[in-house]
N, C-alpha and C positions, 0 to 999 in steps of 0.2 A: 841424202838417201836413207831410207828407212833402216833401223838396225837389223831388220829382217835379211838385209842383203849384205850386211857386214860379214867378213870372214869369221870362222871359229877355230881356233887352235886346241889341239890336244896334246898331252904330255907325250904320247907316242905317235908317230905318223904324221902324214900330211894335213894341212888345214882344210876345213870344209868352206867351200866358196860362199855359202850362205847359210841360213839357219832352219833350212827345210830338209828333213829326212823322209824318205818313203817308208811307210810302215811295211812291216813283214806280213804279207796277206796270203792266206791260204787260196790257192787257186786251181790245183789239180791239173796243171798243164804240163807235167813231165811224164816220163814213161814209167811202165810198171817196175822196172828194175832201178829206178832213181836217177837215171841218165837224163840230162837236160832235154827238154822238148823245145821245138822251135816256137811254139806258142808262148811258153815262159820266157824264152829269149826275147822275143817281140815285145811282150808285155813289160818286161823290166827295163829294156834299153830305150823304149819310147818314153819311160819316165825320166831316166838320165838326160836324154834328149831335151825333155820339157823343162830342164833347169833345176832339177833337185840336186842339193849340194852333196847328199848321200843317198845312195841307192841300195837297199837292203833286199836281200832274196826272202822268198817265203822261208818258213821253218824248213830246215834241211836236216833229216835224221841221221844220227851218228852210229846207230845200230840198226840192222835190218828189222829187228823186233820192236823198234821204236816208232815205226811208221804210225801216223796219225790219221791220214787220209789218202784216198787213192791218187795216183798221180803225183805224189809228193817227191820234191827234188832230194836226191840222196847226197851223202858225203861220207859214206861209211866204207867205201871201196875205191881202189885206184881207177877202176872203170870209169868213174865220175869225173875224173881230172879233166879229159878232153873238153867235155861240155862246160865245166866250170871254168876253164881257162879262156874259152871263147867267150863266155858272158863277161867275166872280169874285165878281159881287154876291151870290149865294146863299151861297157859302162864307163870305164876310165878315159877312153878316147873322147867321150862327150863331155869330159870335165867334172865328173861326178865321183865321189868316192865309192869304192865297191867293198860291200860288206855282206858276209854270210851269216845267217841266224842259224846258230847250232841248237838241235832239238832232239828231245826223246819223249814220246807221248806217255811211256810208263802204263799205267793202269788204264789210260784212254786210248791205247792202241786196241782197235777192234781185232778180236780173235780171228774173224773169217778174213780179215786183210792179212794178218801177219802169219796166220797157220799155226798159231801155238798160244798157249795161255799168256796173257799179258803180265807184266811184272810191276811190282810197286815196292817201296820201302817195307811195307808190311802187308800181310794178306788183307785183301779188301773184298768182302762179300758182295758189295754193290756192283763192282765191275768184275767180280770173279777172277781177281788178280792173285797171283802168288807173290810170296816174299822173295826178295833178292837175298841171296847169301852174302857174307862179307866180301868174299872173293869177287862175286858178281859186282858188287859196288865197286871194287877197285878197278875192275874191268870197264865199267861204265866211265868211271872218271878217266881212265887212259883213253877210251875211245872219243870222249869229248875233245881230249887234247890232240888226239891223232886227226880228228876233224879239223881243228884249227891248223894243224901242220898242212893238211891237204888244201885247207883254204889258201894259205900263203904260197904253197907250192903252185897253185893255179893263178896266182897273180893277185888275189883279193889283199886288201890293205888291212883288214881286220875282220873281226867276228863279234856277234852279240850271242851271249848265252841266254836261252830262253828259260827264265826262271818264274814266269807268270802263268797265269790261266790254268792252273792245276795240272800242269804237265810234270814230268818226273823230278826236275829240280825243285819245283814248287811243292810237290808231294813230300819230298824231304823236309822242306821248310815247315810244312804244316804239322803242328803238334796233334791234331785231330787224326790225319792220315797216317802219319809216321809214328808207329808204336814200337819202334825198335827199342832193344835195351843195350846195344852195343855202342861203339863210338861214333855211329851215325844216327842216333836217336836220343831222345830224352831232353837235354838241355838245348837252348838256342845254338850255343857253340857246336854241339854235336850235329845239330840239324843243318847248320850252314857249312859243314865241313866239307861235303861234296863240291859244293860251288867254290869254296876256298881253295880245295886242292886242285881243282880244274884250272882256276886262274893261276896258281903257282906253277902248275905244269906247263900251261901255255907260256908263260913268261921265259921258263927255262928252255923251251923247245923252239919257240919262234923269235924272230929278230926284234931288236930294240924299237924298231919303227911299225911294229904291229899293234894296231888298235884293239883293245879288249873293251867291249860294253856288256852290260847286264840289263835285262828286262825284268822288272818286278811288278806284281799287282799287289796292292795293300789290302785288298778286300776280297771276299768270297774264296771258295776253295780252302776253307779252313785257316785263312790268313788272320792274324791279329795285327791291328794297326801298330801297336806299341812295339811289337816285335821287329815289324818292317822298318819302322823308323829306327830303332836301336841298330839293326844290321846295316840300314843305309848309311848311318853315321859311322860305323865301323870301317865300312868300305871307303868312305871319304876320307877318314882320318888316316888310314893306311896308304892312301893314294894307290890302291891296288888295281883299280880299273880306270879307263879313260872317260867313259860316260855311263850315267845311270839313266834308263829309260823306264819312266814310270807309266804304266797303262793304267789309267784311272777310270776308263769307260766313259766319264763325262768330266771334262777338266773343270766344271763350273759347280759340281755337286758338293754337298757336305758330306762328311763321313757318315757311314751306316751306324758305327757304334754311338750310342747315345752321349757317353761321356765326352766324345770329342766334337760334338755338334755345336753350331754356333758361329762357326767359320768354315772356309772351304777346305776340302781334303787337300788341295795343291799346297795350300799355306804351310801345312806341317813339313813339307819337303822343301820348300823355298827358304825356310828358316834354318835349315841345317847348315853347318860349318862344312861347305863342300870341298875346301882344300883346292886341289887342281882337278877334281872330277867334275865334268859337265853334266848339267842336269837338263832332261827333256821330258816331255809330257805327250800323251796321246789320249784323244777321246773326245770326239764331236767337235773338232776344230774345222769350220766349214768356210770361214770368210777371212779376208786380210785383216780386218779389224780384231776378230777373235785371236788370230795369231799374234798380232801385235800386243794384244792384251796379255798374253801369256808372258812375253818378254818383258812387258811393263811390271808384271807380278813377280818376276825374278828368275824365269827359266832361261837356260842359255840357247835352246832350240826346240822345235815343234816337230812332231811326227804326224804325218797325214795319212789316212787310210781311205776313208769313203771320198774325201775330197780329191784324192789322187786317183782313185778309180774314175771319177766323173771328170776329171781334168787332168790329162796326162802332163799339161803344161802350166799346172796352177802356179808355180814360181814366176814364170815368164808373164803369164796373164797379170799377175799381181804387180809385177814391176812396171808394167805399162798403165795399170789403172789401180790406184791405192784403194779404191772402193770394191774392188772385185770380190765376188762371193760366188759360191758353187750354185750350179743350176738346181732347180728345184726337182723334187722327186714326185712320182716315179719317172723313169726315163725308159726309153724304147730299146728294144734289142739292137737295132740299127745304130742308136747313139752309142751304146757301149762298144759295139763291133768298131765303130770308128775310132774309139778310144783306146783300141788295142786289146780288148778282152776277146778271147777265143769263145766259140759256142759252149765249150765245157765251163769256162769261168763264168759266162753269163747265167748257165743254168745253175751253178752254185750259188749266185747272187739273188736267186729267187728265194733262198732261204732267209735273206735279210728283208723282213716284211716292209712292203711299201717302197722297195727300191727299183724293182723292174716292172714296167707296165705289162699287164697281161694282154 
């Protein structure tokens, strides 16, 4: 049997039955108040049924003012618990681990969506965002922890913190965006403090069987590869998380920074001493051969986005055919509807150039 179909254990929580995680994908399929929509339920549970070892929700915002897109799943209020519990139960019933991605868009929260000025570690003219006070940063940290508590209360087996793609935790990480002069800005230690405090808070408030993951992106949005490598090693050395999810955009690319070129971006992370932290990657993995190559190069699991949109049962298909690869693009509306995408999600996918046939 391929290593892709061997179980993966974590320091906390149950094993994953195989090495396939569903990527947390924007889909706009829930209600305006953040409660779970039937379309989102159908999309996610269909992937669990399709054989993914771990099914992750889209980014779920932990504060109302952290909403990043219309129809986003929420986890900032107890009114969300009923829908979340329904979702977690169905995912687990299909043999997949159920994980919520916790998120706050920060300066990238559209003002016309949240009805107020977006927030950021520092004043940001480009996004017309205001600076968070120190008290508000503490509230933000607490609300991420509360989101994890709600996730566990709902029956989810863990969470992933969204520290990538220029959202608020990534905004704190960025020395370009975060210009604070207090304990949350300046040094790398200070800029990582919100994430570290959230992890500490979740460990205190949630059970010992609760999985904690973190998503980081090492490039764009003001990130410096050297700092992300340093912080990743710190997390691994401390065993403070169960898994690190590196969003590389393209798992085969070289680094953007010239000083690091000449080898793959991925290789800088696989050579870290990961201790008991499991390492996974996302970025243009579309075939079984590419997924296997990632394991051969040293990662523990792969995260599928586009391939999972195109094939709700990618893992099952690959189990039956070792040479399985994703269908060619573009695909029709009818094809995507058959794969469990709602009309709203299909409309969103038109933003991805060349994905949906006109």
